[in-house]
Phi, psi and omega in degrees: 000142183249134179230153176232134182235152174248124184280141173247136182308131182255214185225184170265129180290128179289341183273313185255349183061025179254156177289136179241171178215158173250156178270121180276323181207138177234126181230134169282123185290149186295131172261342175242236178246003178234151173249157184241126176281115183247024182303331179292349180280347181235159177281115182290350181264355184285137181259106180279146178267338179197161174298330175299321176296319176296320177300315178295320178299315178296320180296317176298314183300323184262002178070033182246163170286141180306328179293341180276352182257122175253134188227136180222137178276134181291146180282000000 
């Protein structure tokens, strides 16, 4: 599955001291002619540390292997 996400400005993690981000919008990129907004599948208040963490979260949520999830940040 292919997804595109739009990043929302996050904060500095007090644990890792790294910049985090929230997902503003998550869209399954079209495999046909339509795209599906799947923002409801994730918690919009969660602070992700990396796109890789988001990919693993989506894979777990959808019951897929992480390698089956493709993720791209919207421009």
